[in-house]
C-alpha positions as CSV (number, residue, x, y, z in Angstrom):
1,M,126.7,77.4,114.1
2,R,124.4,74.8,112.5
3,Y,121.4,77.1,113.0
4,L,123.0,80.1,111.3
5,P,121.8,79.2,107.7
6,F,118.3,78.8,109.1
7,V,118.4,82.3,110.7
8,L,119.8,83.8,107.6
9,I,117.0,82.3,105.5
10,L,114.3,83.6,107.9
11,S,115.9,87.1,107.8
12,L,115.9,87.1,104.1
13,A,112.3,85.9,104.0
14,A,111.3,88.8,106.0
15,F,112.7,91.3,103.4
16,A,111.2,89.3,100.6
17,A,107.7,89.3,102.1
18,D,105.1,91.6,100.6
19,P,104.5,94.6,102.8
20,P,101.4,94.6,104.9
21,E,98.6,97.0,104.0
22,Q,99.7,99.5,106.6
23,A,103.2,99.7,105.3
24,K,101.8,100.0,101.7
25,R,99.8,103.0,102.8
26,G,102.9,104.4,104.5
27,K,104.9,104.0,101.4
28,E,102.4,105.9,99.4
29,L,102.6,108.7,102.0
30,F,106.5,108.6,101.8
31,A,106.4,108.9,98.0
32,L,103.4,111.1,97.2
33,K,103.4,114.9,97.5
34,S,100.9,116.3,99.9
35,A,98.8,119.5,99.5
36,T,101.8,121.4,100.8
37,G,103.8,120.0,97.9
38,F,106.2,117.8,99.8
39,A,106.8,114.2,100.1
40,C,109.2,112.5,102.5
41,S,111.0,111.2,99.5
42,T,111.8,114.8,98.5
43,C,114.7,114.7,100.9
44,H,114.9,111.1,102.3
45,Q,115.6,107.7,100.6
46,L,114.1,104.3,101.5
47,E,114.3,101.3,99.3
48,D,114.2,102.6,95.7
49,L,112.5,105.8,96.5
50,G,113.6,109.3,97.1
51,L,116.8,111.4,97.4
52,A,119.5,110.8,100.0
53,V,119.7,114.4,101.0
54,G,118.3,114.3,104.5
55,P,119.2,112.0,107.4
56,D,119.0,108.2,106.8
57,L,115.6,107.1,108.1
58,K,116.9,103.6,108.7
59,T,118.3,104.8,111.9
60,M,114.7,105.5,113.1
61,G,113.4,102.2,112.1
62,R,114.1,100.5,115.4
63,L,113.0,103.5,117.6
64,H,109.7,103.5,119.5
65,P,106.9,105.1,117.4
66,R,106.7,108.1,119.8
67,A,110.3,108.9,119.1
68,V,109.9,108.7,115.4
69,V,106.8,111.0,115.6
70,M,109.0,113.5,117.4
71,G,111.5,113.4,114.6
72,I,108.8,113.6,111.9
73,L,107.0,116.6,113.6
74,A,110.2,118.4,114.5
75,T,110.0,122.1,113.8
76,R,113.8,122.4,114.0
77,T,116.6,120.0,113.3
78,Q,120.4,119.8,114.0
79,Y,121.0,119.1,110.3
80,V,119.6,122.3,108.8
81,K,121.7,125.5,108.8
82,E,121.0,129.0,107.6
83,I,123.7,129.6,104.9
84,S,124.6,133.2,104.1
85,P,126.7,133.4,101.0
86,V,129.0,136.3,100.4
87,I,126.9,137.0,97.2
88,G,123.2,136.3,97.2
89,K,120.5,135.6,99.7
90,S,120.6,133.4,102.7
91,F,118.9,130.0,102.5
92,P,118.1,127.0,104.7
93,A,120.5,124.1,103.7
94,I,121.6,120.7,104.7
95,K,125.2,119.7,104.0
96,S,125.9,116.3,102.4
97,G,129.7,115.8,101.9
98,D,131.1,118.9,100.5
99,V,127.8,120.0,98.9
100,Y,124.9,122.0,100.4
101,F,121.3,121.4,99.4
102,D,119.0,124.5,99.3
103,L,115.9,123.4,101.2
104,S,113.9,126.4,100.1
105,K,113.6,124.6,96.6
106,N,111.4,121.6,96.0
107,P,113.2,119.3,95.3
108,P,116.3,120.6,97.2
109,A,118.8,122.2,94.9
110,K,122.4,121.3,95.0
111,V,124.6,124.3,95.8
112,E,128.4,124.1,95.7
113,L,130.1,126.7,97.8
114,T,133.7,127.0,98.9
115,P,134.3,128.0,102.5
116,S,135.5,131.4,101.1
117,E,132.1,131.9,99.4
118,I,130.2,131.6,102.7
119,K,129.7,134.6,105.0
120,S,128.1,132.6,107.8
121,A,126.5,129.2,108.6
122,R,124.4,129.5,111.7
123,D,121.5,127.6,113.5
124,N,118.3,127.9,111.5
125,G,115.4,129.2,113.4
126,N,113.0,129.6,110.5
127,W,112.9,126.5,108.4
128,K,110.4,123.8,109.5
129,H,110.5,120.1,108.6
130,P,107.7,119.9,106.0
131,P,105.8,117.0,107.7
132,E,105.4,119.4,110.7
133,S,103.1,121.6,108.5
134,R,101.7,118.7,106.5
135,G,98.8,118.0,109.0
136,L,99.3,114.2,109.1
137,K,96.7,112.3,111.1
138,R,97.7,109.7,113.8
139,E,96.7,106.9,111.5
140,Q,98.9,108.3,108.7
141,L,101.9,108.7,111.1
142,A,101.4,105.0,112.1
143,D,101.3,104.0,108.4
144,L,104.5,106.0,107.6
145,I,106.3,104.4,110.6
146,A,105.1,101.0,109.6
147,Y,106.7,101.6,106.2
148,I,110.0,102.8,107.7
149,R,110.1,99.7,109.8
150,F,109.3,97.4,107.0
151,A,111.8,99.0,104.7
152,T,114.5,99.0,107.4
153,F,114.3,95.5,108.8
154,G,111.3,93.8,107.3
155,D,108.9,94.3,110.2
156,T,105.4,93.1,109.3
157,K,103.8,93.6,112.6
158,G,102.7,97.2,111.9
159,V,102.3,100.1,114.3
160,P,99.2,100.5,116.4
161,V,97.6,103.9,116.3
162,S,97.6,103.9,120.1
163,D,101.4,104.1,120.0
164,I,101.2,107.5,118.3
165,P,101.0,110.6,120.5
């Protein structure tokens, strides 16, 4: 028990540290729109950046970089459904609480539909996770993962490019 305060101080110090250069570059990638018009922060939130529409990336922070890359480059995801309203066109959406977010809009637009206003909600085979089409290089993926790790648990070690498939 007498070491607990010391451990807590070390943990807090890790979060108070300045991010390493690799994590800084990753933060820029997370926050800035690419040529395709999307930034990770369009749908995800880390630290003080972004919208908490998509899945929480903190759950990915402790995964091996190969697993994170699989998630980043996924062409399909369990979270996105094709919503066909009774009135209007179908759209790819992610549900957050009782609200849907239309992923065909940038940023995602909030759509409130009652169950009776939805004709169907099925697996989405057309929508693709924007980073999949963003053309990120291995170095950029390593930077992005380094930022996720730093924002999640203060990791300052970085991510070697050799860990990126």
